[in-house]
N, C-alpha and C positions, 0 to 999 in steps of 0.2 A: 710842214706839219700843221694841220688844223687843230689847234689846242682846244678850242671850244667843243668840237666834235669828240675829241679824245676824252675830255672830261665827262661828256654825256655818256660815252661808251663805258668809261670806268664806273660810273654810278650804276649803269645797267648790269655790268659784270658783277659788281659788288653785291647787288640785290640777288642775283642768281646764286651767289655763294653764301647767302644767308645773312649778310650785313644789312642793318636797318637804315643806316645813313652814312654818308661819306662827306667829310669836310676837308678843305685844302687851305694851308697857310704857308707863309714863308718862315724863315728862321728867327725873326724878331719876336721875342716873347714878351715885349712890353715891360710892365712893372712886376711881372711874376718872379723873375730872378731875385729882385730885391726882397720880396716877401719870403722866399726860401731862405735867403741869407739871414734875415731877421729871426726866422724860426730856428735855424741852426744855432745862431748866437745865443738864443735863449735856452739852449739845451733841451728843446722839446722833442728831439729825435730819440731820447732815451739811449738804449744800447745799439741802435741802428747806425753804427759808425759809417757804414757804406754811403749813407746819405751825405755825410760831410766829405768823405774821401773823394767822391766823384761829383761834387757840387758844380765845379766849373763845366763839366761835360753836360750836366743837366741844364745849366743856364745858357750854354752856347751849342746848340745842336750841330752847327757846322764843324765844331771840334770833334764831336762824336763820330760823325761820318763826313769827312772832308769832301767838299764839292757839293754838299746838299744845298739845293735851292728851294725846294718845296717839301712839305710834310703832309701826307694824306692821313687823316684820322678816320678810323672805321669804328662804328658802334654796333654792338650786338646785345639784345636783351637777354636777361637770364632769369627773370622771375618765374618760378614754377606755376603752372596752371592750377586752379582750384586749391590754392594754398591759403591757410589761415594761421599765419605766424603768431598773431596776438593770442590765439587760443593756446598755443604751445607755451608761450611765455607765462601764461596764467597757471599752467599745470606744473607744480613744483616737482612732480615725480617724473617728468619728461625732460629730455635733453633738447636744448635749443642750439641748432647749428645755423650759422649765417647762411642765408638763402643762396648766396653765390657759390657755396661749397657743397651743395647737396648732390650735384651731378658730377660729371667728368671735369677734371682740372681744365680751366679755361685756356691755359697756355697750350694744351694739347689740341684744342679745338681751333682757336683763333689764328695762331701763328701759321699753321699749314694753309689755312684759307687765304691769309694775306700773301703767302708765297705764291699761291695759285693766281691770285689777282695780279700780282707783279708779273707773273709769267704771261698772262693775257696782255698786259701792257707791253711787255717785251716783244710779243708777237706782232703787235701793231706798230711799235716804234723800236726797232732793233738797236741795240748798243747803248741803251741808257743805263745809268748806275742806280742801284737801289739797295736798301737793307730794310728788313721787316722786323718789328719788335712787338712784343706783348708783355709788358711788365717784366721785361727780360734784360734791360739795359738802363743806364742812368738817363732816363727820359722824363721830362715834366709833362706827363700825359694829360692831366687835367688842364694845365695851362695851354698846351698846344691845342687841345680840343676847343677851349674857349676862344682862342685866337682864330680857329677854323670855323667858328660860328655854330658849334654844336651845343652851346649852352653857356652858363655862367657858373662860377664857383660860389656855392652857397655858404651860409653861415656855418654849416656842418663840415665845411672844407671839401665837400663832394661836388662833382659837376652835376648841375641841375639843368633839365631841359623842360620847356613849357609843354612839349608834346610827348615827353617820355619819362618825366621824373628823373630818377637817378639809378634805377635798377638795371644797369647795363655795363658791359665790359667795353674797354677801349683797346685799340691796337693801331700801330703806325707803320707807314712806309715812308722812309726817307729817300728822296730821289733828286737827281740833278736835272730833271725835266722842268722847263720853265712854264709850268701850268698856270692858268689864271687862278687867283686866290679868292676865297669866300670872305665876306665881311665878318669881322669878329663880333662876338656878342659883347656889347659894352654896357648893357642895361642890367641892373641888379633887381631881380624880381622877388627877392625875399621880403622887401619892405620892412615893416615893423615886427614881423613874425619872429618869435624866438623859441618856437616849440622844440626844435632840435637841441638847443642849448639847455633848455629847462629839463628835458627828459633824461639826459645822460645819467645813468645810474651811479657813475663814479666821479661826476663833475670834472670830466676830462677837458672841457672847453674853458680856456682862460679868457675867452672873449670871442666875438664873431670871427670866424675863419682862423681861429687860433686854437689848435689842438695840442694838448700836452700828451704825447704818445705814452709816456710812462704811467698815465692813469687810464688809458683807453683799454677797454675790455678786448677789443680786437688785437691790439698789440700784446696784451698780457697773455691771452690764450693761444696766440699763434707765434709771435716773434720772440717773446721773452723766454729766456732759459733760466731755470732755477726757481727759487721760492717766490711766490706772489705775496706782496706786502699784506699783512693781516688785515689792516683797515679796509682794504679793497675787496676782500673775499666775500663778505656778506652782500655787498651791493651787486656782485656778479650774478646772483640768483642762480638760474639753471642754464646760463649761457656757457656752453662748453667749447665752442669754436667760433670766435668772432661775435659780433654784436650788430644788430640792425636798428636799434631803437631810434637813432636820429634820422633814419630813413622812413621808418614805419609811421612816424608822426608828421612827416613833411607833407604839407597840403599838395605839393606838386606831384607826389607819387600816386594821386588818384588817377593820373594820366599814364602811369607805368603800364607797359605791355607785357603780357605773358610771353615766355620764350616760344619760339617755333622750333627750337633745336631739341631733339630727343636726348642728345648728350647732356643737356642741362637739367633733365628731369631727375627727381630724387632717386637715389639708389639705396637699397637695403633698408628702406623705410626710415631713413635718417631724418626725415622731416618731422617726425614725432616719435622718437624711440624712448623706451624705458631706460632710465638712468642706471638702474642696477644691472640690467642686461649688458649695457655697453661697458660698465665698469668691470664686469667679469669676463670680458673678452681676453683671451690669451694674446700674447704678442703676435703669434702666427695668425690668429683670427683678425687682429687689427690690420696686419699687413695685407691680408687677403681682401678684407672688406673695404679698405681704403686704396686699393690698387687703382692708379689713374685718377686719384682724387687729390684735391688741394689739402685735405685734412692731413695727409702724410707729413706736411710741413711741421706740424707741432711735435711729431715723434711720439713713440709709445709712452714714454715717461711723462711728457707734457699732457698727453691724452688722459692718463690716469690722474695726474695732478688736477686737471680741470674738472674731471668728473667727481673727484673726491670733494672739491669745493661745492659743486652743485648738490651732492648728496648731503653735505653738511647744512646746506640751505633748504633742503627739502623738508616737508612735514615729517615729524618723527614717526618712525616705523621700525619694528623689530627686524623686518626683512632688510632694510637699509643698514641697520647696525650690524647684522650678521654678515652682510657683504663686505662692509668695511673691515670687520675683524678678520674675515677670511683672506682679505687682500693684504693685510698689514705685514705679514711675513713674506720674504722673497722679493721685496721692492727696495729701491735705493732710499737713502736717508731723506732726500728731498721729497719724494712721494709719500713716505711714511709720515713726515711732518704734517702734510696736508690731510692724511687719513686721520691722524690723531686729533687734529683740529676739528674735523668733521664729526668724529666720534663724540668729542666733548660737546659739540653743538647739538647733536642728536639726543644725547643723554640729558642735557640741560632742558631741551624742549619737551622731552618726554616726562620729565619730573615736574614741570611747571603746571 
């Protein structure tokens, strides 16, 4: 087997499948497992208990897939074309949805492509073992990508690339093929910049590369179940699903690429939707409009909770107050709590 030629073929096949770059590493994750364990020991995973439960598998890829010798990391850009996220953030009457979630759920796009790439490899080298993942197993994706030369982990804890910023998805193929590996990225190109740390609305960064998930808007609006702590509600602004602030201010994202995938283009005008209109969606409408979308993860109650907070933070408006009043009945106690908070904010702002 000519492994050098095989790697060249893999990169060509990956490009044909829409991937923007491929990196290859072994199962040694260097210092990254120690960082994970320190983060877990500090309790910064909040309620994401699965991070701790499967920590050993994250730290030792050969335990997750026995026999693994190499890990292929694939990158795919997701930034919507002709997008102006900062303009949406400045409009208090519009809903801000993290740009990765505007189109089709990336799991549904990337994993089948990885499987097709593995099938092309299997046709060339029959009988090898592999498993493909896209944020679907206990995998230290950013650490693996850094070890595979795709970038470095920035102060905002995201993988950064000098030629692509951070607006991309990652996926992996674990394999027992003894492929040549790429040189890891060992240089930190963040320098003295602290823009991402300074911009965070909820002060979720306790230090460079140290994120307290319990304060992160992405965690609060997506993973967190139940009431959002009141001191964090006002800083959330109009962010109803995820948060991109630490990416939007990153100087390296001037090199971010717009996606070439139609599946990642915005659906249902969610890139700049009216808050009241979204808040008045019925559950059936929510399920219909978020079919095949990552937004489904928050659930309908979480969606209403997040929108209620955004409406409480919006400029005072009789229309908003009427929508909040109309929604107050027929929702569970958790959602009603946030509606009442929003009504109080609207009335206080209107009276000032």
